[in-house]
Structures are given as structure tokens and as C-alpha cells.
C-alpha positions in Angstrom: -0.3 52.9 31.5 3.4 53.4 32.4 5.4 51.8 35.2 9.1 51.7 36.2 10.5 48.7 38.1 13.8 48.1 39.8 14.9 45.5 37.4 17.1 43.5 39.7 14.3 42.8 42.2 11.2 42.7 40.0 12.3 41.3 36.7 15.6 39.5 36.7 15.4 37.1 39.6 17.1 33.9 38.5 18.8 35.5 35.5 21.4 33.8 33.3 24.8 35.2 33.8 27.5 35.8 31.2 31.1 37.1 31.7 31.5 38.8 28.3 29.8 42.2 28.3 30.6 42.9 24.6 28.6 40.0 23.1 26.3 41.0 20.3 24.5 37.7 19.9 21.2 36.9 21.7 20.6 33.4 22.9 16.9 33.8 23.3 14.6 30.8 23.2 12.0 30.9 21.8 13.5 33.1 19.1 11.7 36.5 18.8 9.9 37.6 15.7 12.4 40.4 15.1 15.6 41.1 17.0 18.6 43.3 16.3 21.6 42.9 18.7 23.7 45.9 19.4 27.1 46.6 21.1 27.2 47.8 24.6 25.1 47.2 27.8 22.6 49.0 30.0 24.0 49.2 33.5 21.2 48.1 35.9 22.9 49.5 39.0 22.2 53.0 37.7 18.9 52.6 36.0 15.4 51.1 35.8 13.4 49.4 33.1 10.3 51.3 32.0 7.2 49.2 31.2 4.2 50.6 29.2 1.0 48.9 28.3 -0.1 49.8 24.7 -3.7 48.6 24.0 -3.1 49.0 20.3 -0.7 46.1 20.3 -1.7 42.4 20.2 -2.3 41.2 23.8 0.7 38.9 23.9 3.1 41.1 21.9 5.9 43.2 23.4 8.9 45.3 22.3 12.2 45.9 23.9 14.6 48.8 23.3 17.8 48.5 25.3 20.5 51.2 24.8 23.4 52.2 27.1 21.1 55.0 28.3 17.7 53.5 28.7 15.7 50.3 28.8 12.1 50.5 27.6 9.5 47.8 27.3 6.1 48.1 25.6 3.5 45.3 25.7 -0.1 44.8 24.6 -1.2 43.5 28.1 0.1 42.1 31.3 0.8 38.8 29.5 3.1 40.7 27.1 4.9 42.2 30.1 5.4 38.7 31.5 7.0 37.5 28.2 9.1 40.6 28.0 10.5 39.8 31.5 11.4 36.3 30.5 13.3 37.7 27.5 15.1 40.2 29.8 16.3 37.3 31.9 17.8 35.8 28.8 19.7 38.9 27.7 21.1 39.7 31.2 24.9 39.8 31.3 27.8 40.6 33.7 26.4 38.3 36.4 23.0 40.0 36.4 24.4 43.5 36.4 23.5 44.6 32.9 21.3 44.1 29.9 22.7 43.4 26.5 21.7 46.3 24.1 19.2 45.3 21.4 15.9 46.0 19.8 13.2 43.3 19.9 9.7 43.1 18.5 8.0 39.9 19.4 4.7 38.0 19.5 3.7 34.3 19.4 2.7 32.4 16.4 0.0 30.3 18.2 -2.4 31.3 21.0 -2.3 27.8 22.7 1.2 26.9 23.8 0.6 23.9 26.1 2.2 21.2 28.2 0.3 18.2 29.7 1.6 16.7 32.9 0.1 13.4 33.9 -0.3 13.2 37.7 -2.6 10.2 37.6 -0.1 7.5 37.0 2.5 8.9 39.3 1.7 11.6 41.8 3.6 14.9 41.9 3.4 17.3 44.9 2.2 20.9 44.7 5.8 22.1 44.9 6.9 19.7 42.1 4.1 20.9 39.9 5.1 24.5 40.6 8.6 23.7 39.4 7.2 22.5 36.1 5.2 25.7 35.8 8.4 27.8 36.3 10.0 26.0 33.4 6.9 26.6 31.3 6.9 30.3 32.0 10.6 30.6 31.1 9.8 29.3 27.7 6.6 31.4 27.3 4.1 28.5 27.4 0.6 29.6 28.5 -1.6 26.4 28.9 -1.0 23.8 31.6 -3.1 20.7 30.8 -3.3 18.9 34.2 -4.2 15.2 33.8 -5.8 14.5 37.1 -7.6 11.1 36.7 -7.1 7.8 35.0 -7.4 4.1 35.6 -4.3 4.4 37.8 -5.4 7.1 40.2 -8.0 9.8 41.0 -6.1 12.9 42.2 -8.7 15.6 42.8 -10.9 15.9 45.9 -14.6 15.8 45.2 -16.4 16.5 48.5 -19.8 15.1 47.5 -18.1 11.8 46.5 -15.2 11.4 49.0 -14.5 7.8 48.0 -13.0 9.0 44.8 -9.9 9.9 46.7 -10.3 7.6 49.7 -10.2 4.6 47.3 -9.2 5.9 43.9 -6.1 7.7 44.9 -4.6 4.7 46.7 -3.8 1.6 44.7 -2.1 -1.7 45.7 1.3 -0.3 46.3 2.8 -3.6 47.1 2.2 -4.8 43.6 3.9 -1.9 42.0 7.5 -2.2 40.7 10.0 0.5 40.2 10.3 0.9 36.4 14.1 1.4 36.3 16.5 0.5 39.1 18.8 3.3 38.1 16.3 6.0 39.0 17.0 8.3 42.0 14.5 10.3 44.0 11.2 9.7 45.7 8.5 7.8 43.8 4.9 8.6 44.7 2.3 6.2 43.5 -0.4 7.5 45.9 -1.8 10.8 46.8 -4.3 13.5 45.8 -4.8 17.2 45.6 -7.2 18.9 48.1 -9.3 21.6 46.6 -7.1 24.1 48.5 -4.1 22.5 46.8 -5.8 23.0 43.4 -6.5 26.7 44.2 -2.8 27.2 45.1 -1.5 25.7 41.9 -4.1 27.6 39.8 -3.2 30.9 41.5 0.5 30.3 41.1 0.1 29.5 37.4 -2.0 32.6 36.9 0.8 34.7 38.3 3.0 33.3 35.6 0.5 34.0 32.8 -0.5 30.3 32.6 -4.1 29.0 32.4 -4.7 25.6 33.9 -7.0 23.2 32.0 -8.1 20.2 34.1 -8.7 16.8 32.5 -11.2 14.4 34.1 -10.9 11.5 31.7 -14.3 10.0 30.7 -16.1 7.8 29.8 -13.0 5.4 29.6 -9.9 5.4 31.8 -12.3 5.4 34.8 -11.2 2.4 36.8 -10.1 4.5 39.8 -13.6 6.0 40.0 -15.3 2.7 39.5 -13.3 1.1 42.3 -14.9 3.7 44.5 -18.4 3.6 43.0 -18.8 0.3 41.2 -22.5 0.8 40.4 -21.4 3.2 37.7 -19.8 0.5 35.6 -21.4 -2.0 33.2 -20.7 -5.1 35.4 -21.2 -3.6 38.8 -17.7 -4.6 39.8 -15.8 -5.2 41.9 -13.1 -3.0 40.4 -9.5 -2.4 41.4 -7.3 0.6 40.7 -5.0 -0.4 37.8 -1.3 -0.7 38.5 1.1 1.7 36.7 2.9 0.4 33.7 6.0 -1.7 34.5 7.2 -5.2 34.6 4.1 -6.2 36.6 1.9 -3.3 35.7 -1.3 -3.8 33.8 -1.3 -0.6 31.8 -4.6 0.4 30.1 -7.8 -0.5 31.9 -10.8 -1.8 30.0 -13.6 -0.5 32.2 -15.8 2.4 31.2 -18.7 4.3 32.6 -22.0 2.5 31.7 -23.6 4.7 29.0 -26.9 3.0 29.7 -27.0 4.1 33.3 -28.5 7.6 33.8 -26.8 7.8 37.2 -23.4 8.5 35.5 -24.7 11.9 34.3 -25.7 12.9 37.8 -22.3 11.8 39.0 -20.6 13.9 36.3 -22.8 16.9 37.1 -21.7 16.7 40.7 -18.0 16.6 39.7 -18.4 19.6 37.3 -20.1 21.7 40.0 -17.1 21.2 42.3 -14.4 21.4 39.6 -15.4 24.5 37.8 -15.1 27.0 40.7 -11.5 25.8 41.1 -10.5 26.4 37.4 -11.7 29.8 36.1 -10.5 29.1 32.5 -13.0 28.6 29.7 -11.9 25.0 28.7 -12.5 21.6 30.3 -10.9 18.5 29.0 -13.0 15.3 29.0 -10.3 12.9 27.6 -12.5 10.6 25.5 -9.6 8.4 24.3 -9.0 4.7 24.2 -12.4 3.5 25.3 -12.3 -0.3 25.1 -15.7 -1.4 23.6 -16.0 -4.9 25.2 -18.1 -4.0 28.2 -20.5 -1.7 26.2 -21.0 -4.3 23.5 -22.1 -6.9 26.1 -24.0 -4.6 28.4 -27.9 -4.9 28.3 -28.3 -1.3 29.5 -26.0 0.0 26.8 -27.8 -2.0 24.2 -31.0 -0.6 25.4 -29.6 2.9 25.1 -28.8 2.3 21.5 -32.3 1.2 20.8 -34.1 3.9 22.8 -32.1 6.7 21.3 -32.3 5.4 17.8 -28.5 5.3 17.4 -28.0 3.6 14.1 -24.6 2.2 13.0 -24.0 3.8 9.6 -20.3 4.6 9.4 -19.7 4.2 13.1 -19.6 1.2 15.4 -22.1 0.7 18.2 -19.4 1.7 20.7 -18.6 4.9 18.8 -22.2 5.8 18.7 -22.5 5.2 22.5 -19.5 7.3 23.1 -20.7 10.1 20.9 -24.1 10.1 22.7 -22.1 10.5 26.0 -19.9 13.2 24.6 -22.8 15.3 23.3 -24.6 15.1 26.6 -21.5 16.2 28.5 -20.8 19.0 26.0 -24.3 20.3 26.7 -23.6 20.2 30.4 -20.5 22.2 29.9 -22.2 24.7 27.6 -24.9 25.3 30.3 -22.1 26.2 32.7 -20.4 28.5 30.2 -17.4 26.2 29.4 -16.0 24.7 26.2 -15.2 21.0 25.7 -11.8 19.7 24.6 -11.2 16.0 23.9 -8.7 13.7 22.2 -9.3 13.1 18.6 -11.5 10.0 19.2 -14.4 12.4 20.0 -14.5 13.3 16.3 -16.3 10.0 15.6 -19.8 11.4 15.5 -21.6 14.7 15.7 -20.4 17.6 17.9 -21.8 21.0 18.7 -20.0 24.1 17.6 -17.3 25.1 20.1 -15.7 21.7 20.6 -11.9 21.6 20.4 -9.9 18.6 19.3 -6.5 17.5 20.5 -4.9 15.6 17.6 -2.6 12.9 19.2 -2.8 9.9 16.8 -0.7 11.8 14.3 -2.0 14.9 12.5 -5.1 13.5 10.8 -7.4 14.3 13.7 -6.4 18.0 13.6 -7.0 18.1 9.9 -10.4 16.4 10.1 -11.4 18.8 12.9 -10.3 21.9 11.0 -12.0 20.8 7.8 -15.3 20.4 9.9 -14.8 24.0 11.2 -13.7 22.9 14.7 -10.6 24.3 16.4 -7.7 21.9 17.0 -4.5 21.7 19.0 -1.8 19.7 17.4 0.0 17.2 19.7 1.0 14.3 17.4 2.6 11.3 19.1 5.8 11.2 17.0 6.7 14.8 17.7 5.1 15.9 20.9 5.0 12.9 23.3 7.7 13.7 25.8 7.4 10.3 27.6 9.1 8.7 24.6 12.8 7.9 24.9 15.2 10.5 23.5 17.4 8.3 21.4 17.5 4.7 20.1 20.2 3.7 22.6 18.1 1.3 24.6 21.1 0.2 26.8 21.8 3.7 28.2 18.5 5.5 28.0 16.2 5.2 31.1 13.2 3.1 30.5 10.5 4.8 28.5 7.4 3.9 26.5 7.1 3.2 22.8 9.4 4.9 20.3 11.9 7.8 20.1 11.2 11.5 20.1 14.5 13.3 19.9 15.1 17.0 20.4 15.4 17.4 16.6 12.2 15.6 15.9 10.4 18.0 18.3 12.1 21.0 16.8 11.5 20.0 13.1 7.7 19.6 13.5 5.6 22.0 11.4 2.0 22.1 12.7 0.4 23.5 9.5 2.0 21.2 7.0 -0.5 19.9 4.5 -3.4 22.2 5.5 -5.3 24.6 3.4 -5.2 28.2 4.4 -8.8 28.0 5.6 -8.1 24.8 7.7 -5.0 26.3 9.1 -7.0 29.1 10.8 -8.6 26.5 13.0 -5.2 25.2 14.4 -5.1 27.3 17.6 -1.9 25.8 19.0 0.6 23.0 19.8 1.1 21.0 22.9 3.6 18.6 24.4 2.4 15.7 26.5 4.4 14.2 29.4 2.6 11.0 30.4 4.0 9.5 33.6 3.4 5.7 33.3 7.1 5.2 33.9 8.2 8.8 34.6 8.2 8.4 38.3 10.6 10.9 40.0 11.1 14.6 39.8 14.6 14.1 38.4 13.3 11.8 35.6 10.5 14.3 34.9 13.0 17.1 34.4 15.2 14.9 32.2 12.3 14.2 29.9 11.3 17.8 29.7 14.6 19.5 29.2 15.7 20.5 26.6 12.8 19.1 24.5 10.5 21.7 26.0 12.8 24.4 24.8 12.6 22.9 21.3 8.8 22.7 21.5 8.6 26.4 22.6 10.1 27.4 19.2 7.5 25.3 17.4 4.8 27.1 19.4 6.1 30.6 19.4 8.4 31.2 16.5 7.5 32.4 13.0 8.5 29.5 10.6 11.2 31.7 8.9 12.9 32.2 12.3 13.3 28.6 13.1 16.9 27.4 12.6 18.2 24.3 14.2 21.9 25.4 14.3 20.9 28.7 15.9 18.8 26.8 18.4 21.6 24.4 19.3 24.1 27.3 19.8 21.6 29.1 22.1 21.2 25.9 24.1 24.7 26.3 25.5 23.5 29.4 27.4 20.3 27.6 28.5 22.4 24.6 29.7 24.1 27.0 32.1 20.7 28.2 33.3 19.6 24.6 34.0 22.8 23.9 36.0 22.6 27.2 38.0 19.0 26.3 39.0 19.6 22.7 39.8 17.5 21.2 37.0 18.2 17.7 35.7 18.3 17.8 31.9 19.1 15.5 29.0 22.5 16.0 27.4 22.1 14.4 24.0 23.0 17.7 22.3 26.3 17.5 24.1 27.0 13.9 23.3 25.9 12.3 26.6 23.0 9.9 27.4 21.5 9.0 30.7 20.3 10.2 34.1 22.8 11.6 36.7 25.0 8.8 38.0 24.4 6.7 34.9 25.6 9.0 32.1 27.3 7.6 29.0 29.3 9.6 26.5 28.4 8.8 23.0 31.3 7.2 21.1 
């Protein structure tokens, strides 16, 4: 299958410009598997780029051959074409009028190249989410993990249970406090996505080669749902949507779904029946993290569930056994609907059916445990992949952030397969960055936390280990910095000796 496209209109919208047409270096991020720069350029005003689909190539692979006379792209699928187009953007010179001559043969290291955006703690509009998707596509990420519910907000319309958004999407705004007085931009604590909004985002992501994975967090992190339907909790309520983290915020909620109450499984079934038509991908994320055991331990219905199901302690606590019982029932519900379950590494505590996928966030041990059990895993360890952490140890000048420090270098230097046997390594299907929005509360702050750490992460996700080179990456970032500025993105400038958001920048001494 062969196509030709006018490159200026179809491929190089928003291209990076460069004034020197004789460059023979390529500032491509993520770095391709093989690339050979050459002298000269291909004049786009007098030619087109030819695209060919070659089914013998790997689906996400592509090759480029750019000479002064022709520009030819081959790809294994439409996904490969999309990645080739992103690379073409990055080798465009002479103010978008030419392509730098080169030969490139490229394909990704990992199949899952993800980013989580938490829209439960602070709400981001459809247009703001699309802007994040644009950044993801530029760096060849292909999985958007959309965190839609938590103690702090329920953000997805469920028509059979309208109070989820009528109550769960609207907390006590008067009790919220702005996390940092230096922030600029609109802060949205409240709001939700209609099902039509969801379809719009999923369609837009698909056009960029990105699959959207929804997370409906369960059985913990459910206070926003319990505020709407208190009969689903162990105590019967009343419950109140938890404030976002801040000087007066309460942070983590302690309320879970009542595992002893069969009504919760009907409730979940209703949700799945409405959510799945909106998200055509094969995966569904149930969360499963940080379930506070207090309510379960004291609940008569939960204690009865333990006895009736013969759930014996053994190596696991009663709370872990209850959660595993819940997870297995939900996994069966997903399997009956043709979907695969993903959960945070807490769901490893107990038995799982084949086909479960684990996200290893509490370090790397969860991923290793999963792989050794023959389950697929996605590595997203907190000390390398949590993009809500501050970017340096300068507490005076960094905007407020949670926990510790994750610098550009600590992202870049992460090796996902370290310490794994060859057999276990086959089960590591990818790497993901997570941007939790407890205190990341404006679009400007969100972009500051993403860029350029997402660029660094893309090299962990895409590049062959031998092609990773911190100095080459830092040099290429100068060109990408121009791209950010030309497109109006806010970005962190630590690589250039500056800390802080716009209007509060501080040059490192």
C-alpha cells in the first residue's frame, strides 16, 4: 500500500524550525534504533513524501530515507506511519521548508509506553486533556491511563447512577485551599466528563495512535461514590467527598466498598456496562491500591464474607483476603465482557486468573513478583516515574509538590529490566509515568511537571539501552526547548540552570 502526501500540510504541521540547513546532527527524541545523518536537505516545496505500508515489518516499526532527490517512508502499520511523522517533524529545517537528509530504521523497545493523568483530584477540561495527548504523541507514547475516580472526585457520567456525578463530582469547594500562592491559571476542583466528552477524547487519542485506558478505582479510594450511594459502604455513611491535599486537605480517604454487600457487584456491573462502550481498548484498570483495612476489620458483613467463603488467613491478612476475593470477582466480570484487568501491585496479594496485568508502583518488586508468577507487568516505580514529585531539592524555589524528588536525570537513568532474569523480562510489557494531581492544579503547572521529564521517559520507553546517552539527550533538548516555546508550553528549565514556574523563576547559583 503506497501513498504520497503533501508534506507541509499533512505531516509537518507544528514542525520545529532551524536556520542552519547544513546540519548533520539529528536532535530526535526518543532516539531512533539506527540513524545515519547525511549532508544536504530535501526541498519540500518541490517534492512530496512517499509512505508505504510493509506488512512484513513490525507493526510499530518504520524507516526513513531522505536524500536531496526523494523522501521515502516505510512502516509496518498506520501506527508506524504516525511515529514516522513525528520523527519528520523533528528533522525539519529551514523554517519548515526542508527535511534534513538521513537514513533511519526505528522501532520501540516496549509495547506499552504510557502516561497517567489524574483528573479526579483536580479536573482538567477536554481541551486540556487533548493538549496532554498532543505532547504524548510527539514523544511516541501510546497508552493514556485516565484516572477518573478517587476519594476526591467522580469524573465520569454513569447514566444509571446519576448521583455519582451530581454528588461525587462536587466537593466542598469552600474548604479547599490553593496549594501554592505562586500558581497562575484557573484551578478546577469540580466537574465531570459526559459520555460524549469521553467519546471525543477517545476519538482524538485514537487519531494520534493512543489507546485510552480508564481507571475506576476500587474497592478503596471510593469516598466520592459512597457520598452519592452510602449504602455501598461498611458503615452506611454519611460520607463526604474528600478534600484535595493541601494545608487543609485530608488526603487519602479511609472508606472502601463493603465486600460483604452483594449490592456492590451489581453496582460495578452497571458501571462496566456503560464504561466499556466508551473505551474500545482491551484493558480496564481497577486501581486496587491503598485500601485502608479498618472498616473491613470491624464490619459484620465483611466478617461474614470471610467465614462463608472459607477465606483463611495463611500468609495474608483478613483485609488482603477480602480484597483478593473482590478482585477475582471483578476480574471474572471483565473476562465475561472480553476485557483484561490491570491493577496496582497490591492486587498481587492473593490468587489471580491468567491475563491479569500489574502496575509496579511501590518500587520494582511488584513487577518482579508478577513476572516470576507469569503475569505481565508495567514498570512505574515511584522514585523514577512519579511526575508529581518535585524536580529538585530546592524547596524554597520549587512549586509545592508531594513527597520526594524525581529529577530529569533520575527519570532518564531508569532501567526497567535491571535485576530480572531473561524469562521474567519477557513479561515486562512497558513503562509508564504517572502525574497525580493532588497539588498539580493548573494547566501551566501540569505542563511544568511533564516537560521535559516526559521526553526523558520516552527514551526509557522507546530506546534500545545502547542508544541511551544522557549527554546526547541533553544536547537534543535545546531543539526541543525551542519547540516548547514556539507552541506556548510551560516547561521546567532545570537543564538550563533555572528553577520555578513563570513569574517565579530562580537562576541556580
